[in-house]
C-alpha positions in Angstrom: 77.3 -67.0 -102.8 79.0 -63.7 -102.0 79.5 -64.8 -98.3 80.8 -68.2 -98.9 83.6 -68.9 -96.4 83.3 -65.4 -95.0 82.9 -64.5 -91.4 80.3 -61.9 -90.7 80.2 -59.9 -87.4 77.1 -58.1 -86.3 77.7 -55.5 -83.6 74.7 -55.3 -81.4 72.1 -57.9 -80.4 69.0 -55.8 -80.6 66.0 -56.6 -82.8 67.6 -55.6 -86.1 70.9 -57.5 -85.4 69.1 -60.6 -84.3 66.8 -60.7 -87.2 69.7 -60.3 -89.6 71.7 -63.1 -87.9 68.6 -65.5 -88.2 68.1 -64.7 -91.9 71.8 -65.1 -92.6 71.9 -68.5 -90.8 69.0 -69.8 -92.9 71.3 -69.2 -95.8 74.2 -71.0 -94.0 76.2 -67.9 -93.5 78.9 -67.9 -90.7 77.8 -65.1 -88.4 78.5 -63.9 -84.9 76.6 -61.3 -82.9 78.8 -59.3 -80.4 76.5 -57.9 -77.7 77.5 -55.7 -74.7 74.9 -57.1 -72.4 76.3 -59.5 -69.8 73.8 -62.3 -70.8 70.3 -62.9 -72.1 68.8 -62.2 -68.6 69.5 -58.5 -68.7 66.2 -56.5 -68.6 65.2 -55.3 -72.0 64.4 -51.6 -72.2 61.8 -50.1 -74.5 58.1 -50.0 -75.3 56.2 -53.0 -76.9 56.5 -53.1 -80.6 53.8 -53.0 -83.2 55.0 -54.8 -86.3 53.9 -53.5 -89.7 52.9 -55.8 -92.6 55.3 -54.3 -95.0 58.4 -54.5 -92.9 58.6 -56.1 -89.4 56.0 -58.8 -90.1 57.4 -59.4 -93.5 60.8 -60.1 -91.9 59.3 -62.4 -89.3 57.6 -64.4 -91.9 60.8 -64.7 -94.0 62.6 -65.8 -90.8 60.1 -68.6 -90.3 59.0 -67.3 -86.9 55.3 -66.3 -87.5 53.9 -69.1 -85.3 56.1 -68.0 -82.3 55.4 -64.4 -82.9 51.6 -64.7 -83.0 51.6 -67.0 -80.1 53.0 -64.2 -78.0 51.3 -61.1 -79.2 49.2 -59.0 -76.7 45.8 -58.4 -78.1 44.8 -55.4 -76.0 48.3 -53.7 -76.2 47.5 -51.8 -79.4 44.2 -50.3 -78.0 44.4 -46.7 -76.9 42.7 -44.5 -74.4 43.1 -40.8 -75.1 43.0 -38.2 -72.3 43.6 -34.6 -71.8 45.9 -33.2 -69.1 43.1 -33.1 -66.6 42.7 -36.9 -66.9 39.4 -36.5 -68.6 38.8 -39.4 -71.1 38.1 -38.4 -74.7 38.2 -41.7 -76.5 38.5 -45.3 -75.3 39.2 -47.8 -78.0 38.4 -50.7 -75.6 34.7 -49.7 -75.5 34.1 -47.6 -78.7 31.7 -49.7 -80.8 32.7 -51.1 -84.2 29.5 -49.7 -85.7 30.4 -46.2 -84.4 33.8 -46.5 -85.9 32.4 -47.7 -89.3 29.7 -45.0 -89.5 31.9 -42.1 -88.7 33.0 -39.8 -91.6 36.5 -40.6 -92.8 37.3 -37.1 -94.0 40.3 -36.4 -91.8 43.6 -37.4 -93.7 46.0 -36.1 -91.1 49.5 -37.6 -91.2 48.8 -39.0 -87.7 46.6 -41.6 -89.1 49.3 -44.1 -89.2 49.5 -44.0 -85.3 45.9 -45.3 -85.1 46.3 -48.3 -87.4 45.6 -51.5 -85.4 48.7 -53.9 -85.5 49.9 -56.9 -83.6 52.0 -55.8 -80.6 54.6 -57.9 -78.8 56.8 -57.1 -75.8 60.3 -56.3 -77.0 61.8 -58.7 -74.5 59.6 -61.5 -75.9 60.5 -60.8 -79.4 64.1 -60.6 -78.6 63.9 -64.0 -76.9 62.1 -65.6 -79.9 64.9 -64.3 -82.1 67.7 -65.4 -79.8 66.2 -68.9 -79.4 66.0 -69.2 -83.2 69.8 -68.9 -83.6 72.4 -71.6 -83.6 74.2 -72.2 -80.2 77.1 -69.8 -79.5 76.0 -67.3 -82.2 75.8 -64.4 -79.6 78.9 -63.6 -77.9 77.8 -61.8 -74.7 79.7 -59.2 -72.6 81.3 -57.9 -75.8 81.2 -54.1 -75.7 82.7 -52.8 -78.9 85.7 -50.5 -78.4 87.3 -50.0 -81.7 88.5 -52.0 -84.8 91.3 -51.8 -87.3 91.7 -53.1 -90.8 93.3 -56.5 -91.2 93.8 -58.3 -94.5 90.6 -57.7 -96.4 88.5 -57.4 -93.2 88.6 -56.0 -89.7 90.1 -56.9 -86.3 87.5 -56.1 -83.6 88.5 -55.1 -80.0 86.2 -55.4 -77.1 86.1 -53.9 -73.6 86.6 -57.3 -72.0 90.0 -57.6 -73.7 88.9 -60.1 -76.3 89.5 -59.7 -80.2 87.8 -61.2 -83.2 88.3 -61.1 -87.0 85.5 -60.5 -89.5 85.4 -60.3 -93.3 82.3 -58.2 -93.1 81.1 -56.0 -90.1 77.5 -54.8 -89.8 76.7 -52.1 -87.3 73.4 -52.8 -85.5 74.5 -51.1 -82.3 71.7 -48.5 -82.1 71.3 -44.7 -82.1 74.6 -44.1 -80.4 76.5 -46.5 -82.6 80.3 -46.6 -82.2 80.7 -48.5 -85.5 79.0 -45.8 -87.5 82.0 -43.5 -87.3 83.9 -46.0 -89.5 81.3 -45.3 -92.2 80.0 -41.8 -91.9 81.0 -38.5 -90.2 77.4 -37.1 -90.4 76.2 -35.8 -87.0 72.6 -36.2 -85.8 70.3 -33.2 -85.4 68.3 -32.4 -82.3 64.6 -32.5 -83.1 63.5 -30.0 -80.4 61.8 -32.8 -78.4 63.2 -34.6 -75.3 61.7 -37.6 -73.7 62.1 -38.7 -70.2 61.3 -42.4 -70.0 60.1 -43.9 -66.8 59.7 -47.6 -65.9 57.9 -49.0 -62.9 58.4 -52.6 -62.1 55.7 -54.6 -60.4 53.4 -51.9 -61.6 50.1 -53.7 -60.6 51.3 -53.2 -56.9 53.3 -50.1 -57.3 50.9 -48.0 -59.5 47.6 -49.9 -59.2 45.2 -47.2 -60.3 47.0 -46.3 -63.6 47.9 -50.0 -64.2 44.1 -50.9 -64.0 43.1 -47.8 -66.0 45.2 -48.9 -69.0 43.3 -52.2 -69.5 46.5 -53.7 -70.9 46.6 -51.0 -73.7 48.2 -47.7 -74.1 47.2 -44.3 -72.6 47.9 -41.2 -74.5 47.4 -37.8 -72.9 47.9 -34.3 -74.3 47.9 -30.7 -73.1 50.0 -27.5 -73.3 51.8 -28.8 -76.3 53.1 -31.7 -74.2 52.5 -35.5 -74.1 52.4 -38.1 -71.4 52.0 -41.6 -72.7 52.2 -45.0 -70.9 51.5 -48.7 -71.4 51.9 -51.9 -69.5 54.0 -55.0 -70.5 53.5 -58.7 -69.9 56.1 -58.8 -67.2 53.9 -56.5 -65.0 55.9 -53.4 -65.6 54.7 -50.1 -66.8 56.6 -47.7 -69.1 55.7 -44.0 -69.5 57.0 -41.2 -71.6 57.1 -37.5 -70.8 57.6 -35.8 -74.1 58.0 -32.0 -74.4 59.7 -29.2 -76.4 62.7 -28.2 -74.4 66.2 -27.0 -75.2 68.7 -29.7 -76.2 70.7 -29.8 -73.0 68.0 -28.6 -70.6 68.1 -31.7 -68.4 71.7 -31.3 -67.7 71.6 -27.6 -67.4 68.8 -27.9 -64.8 71.0 -30.4 -62.9 68.1 -32.8 -62.9 69.2 -36.0 -61.1 67.2 -38.7 -62.8 68.1 -41.1 -59.9 66.2 -38.9 -57.5 62.5 -39.6 -58.2 61.4 -36.8 -56.0 63.4 -34.4 -58.0 61.9 -35.7 -61.3 58.4 -35.3 -59.8 59.2 -31.7 -58.9 60.5 -31.2 -62.5 57.3 -32.7 -63.8 55.1 -30.3 -61.7 57.2 -27.3 -62.7 57.3 -28.2 -66.5 53.9 -29.9 -66.9 52.0 -27.0 -65.2 48.4 -27.6 -64.3 48.4 -31.3 -65.2 46.1 -33.4 -63.0 47.3 -34.9 -59.7 46.0 -38.2 -61.0 49.4 -38.6 -62.7 51.3 -38.3 -59.5 51.1 -42.1 -58.9 53.6 -42.6 -61.7 56.2 -40.5 -59.7 55.5 -41.8 -56.2 55.7 -45.5 -57.2 58.3 -47.8 -55.8 60.8 -49.6 -58.2 60.8 -46.6 -60.5 63.6 -45.7 -62.8 64.2 -42.9 -65.3 66.2 -42.5 -68.6 66.6 -39.2 -70.4 66.1 -39.5 -74.2 66.7 -36.4 -76.2 65.4 -37.0 -79.7 67.7 -36.8 -82.6 67.6 -37.6 -86.4 70.0 -37.8 -89.2 69.6 -35.4 -92.2 67.1 -36.6 -94.7 69.6 -36.3 -97.5 72.4 -38.1 -95.7 74.7 -40.3 -97.8 78.2 -41.9 -97.5 80.7 -43.8 -99.7 80.0 -47.5 -99.8 82.7 -49.8 -98.5 83.3 -53.5 -99.3 83.6 -54.8 -95.8 81.2 -52.7 -93.6 77.7 -51.4 -93.5 75.0 -50.5 -90.9 71.3 -51.1 -90.3 68.6 -49.7 -88.0 69.0 -46.8 -85.7 72.8 -46.9 -86.3 72.1 -45.9 -89.9 69.0 -43.7 -89.6 68.0 -42.8 -86.0 64.9 -40.8 -85.6 62.2 -39.9 -83.1 59.7 -42.7 -82.3 56.5 -40.9 -83.2 55.7 -43.0 -86.3 56.5 -46.3 -84.8 58.9 -47.2 -87.5 62.2 -47.7 -85.8 62.2 -51.4 -85.1 60.2 -52.1 -88.3 62.8 -50.3 -90.5 65.6 -52.2 -88.7 63.9 -55.5 -89.5 63.3 -54.5 -93.0 66.9 -53.4 -93.3 67.9 -56.8 -92.0 65.7 -58.7 -94.5 66.9 -56.8 -97.5 70.5 -56.9 -96.6 70.4 -60.7 -96.0 68.8 -61.0 -99.5 71.3 -58.8 -101.2 74.3 -60.6 -99.6 73.0 -64.1 -100.4 71.7 -63.6 -104.0 73.7 -64.6 -107.1 72.7 -61.4 -108.7 75.8 -59.3 -107.8 79.4 -60.0 -108.6 80.9 -58.6 -105.4 79.9 -57.8 -101.8 80.5 -54.0 -102.3 77.9 -53.8 -105.2 75.4 -55.6 -103.1 75.9 -53.3 -100.1 75.8 -50.2 -102.4 72.4 -51.1 -103.8 71.1 -52.0 -100.3 72.3 -48.8 -98.8 70.7 -46.7 -101.6 67.3 -48.3 -101.0 67.7 -48.1 -97.1 68.5 -44.4 -97.2 65.6 -43.5 -99.5 62.9 -45.2 -97.3 64.7 -44.0 -94.1 64.5 -40.4 -95.4 60.7 -40.7 -96.0 60.2 -42.3 -92.6 62.2 -39.6 -90.9 60.1 -36.9 -92.7 56.9 -38.7 -91.5 58.0 -39.0 -87.9 59.1 -35.3 -87.7 55.7 -34.3 -89.0 54.0 -36.5 -86.4 56.2 -35.0 -83.7 55.0 -31.6 -84.7 51.4 -32.6 -84.7 51.6 -34.5 -81.3 53.1 -31.4 -79.7 50.8 -28.8 -81.1 48.1 -26.9 -79.3 45.2 -29.0 -80.9 47.0 -32.4 -80.6 44.2 -33.9 -78.6 41.4 -33.0 -81.0 43.4 -34.1 -84.0 44.2 -37.6 -82.5 40.7 -38.2 -81.1 39.3 -37.3 -84.6 41.7 -39.7 -86.4 40.8 -42.6 -84.0 37.2 -42.0 -84.5 37.5 -41.8 -88.2 39.5 -44.8 -88.8 37.9 -47.7 -90.6 37.7 -51.2 -89.0 39.2 -53.9 -91.1 
């Protein structure tokens, strides 16, 4: 095996990195994950994940974790309610009858159809715990924020912010959209998509935002108006996460001196930028235990490439960051993990560099297509007729 007596270092303990570690350990590979979080109890950010049959679920099955996964899915999480900016309901998947769905014409072939596909959803924190618990003890090295690395022998000497160091024969970057490891592989810079998201999270949402918490029915709420979106959903930990997504200049948040730690200021920004949106949404901004994160949306060029190296590669957002409007980010990261683990543990290639080269070629091809899809979805979701398009797609979809 190519990785016999090799030490593998995965930088980043997100879904992609954890999936890769699990798959490599099943093949008896020596692997460590270096994660910047202090410990496993740190709150996990991000929305619930809907895993796709040809990627995320495929990796879960190969990892031998299907039972744990399906035990923890949230059945209603994938069901959507679609509203306009005035809080008027246009579609409710929770009550829309199966016969109505089956008898509706299926003429609309819009690219947004992928969004409406029902898939099993799981909270990101739960999936992370399942993957963490599947690993051998001491696999994850916590409190290890990557600083830099330097070549040593045939591998790399890694340096972390806590003052520790480690050696690895092979380094795999799984450290997300703002990857520090990526710079050792590619100089390609991300492109601003024209969309910025402000992410809000309300903890103890059943108490702090009771009306909107109840309205969601455990699913997702999608609202559209003025070429803007407001989406939210609840999680199993009783929190509520919402996304304000709009077309604004790249550095508008900083130029407006918007203090995202000042919830009142964010609410004023919302009222100023989301003009004429219903006051029903104000509960989101007046809730206690509310925190905001700015997320300008970037993507790498569809034709990006780099020269393969023998002792380093990358997966997930580190390799192909993109906006979230096709739901493919985590799924692609898990598929990357699955394929890379297979290429590195097969007997088909005579050296690691060849295996990595073939993997990277396949990864970049599918990432290019996924990026194109999500950019098209982004355009549609922020169009003047986004509401009508999405309602039509949900009504036209066929029940399996």
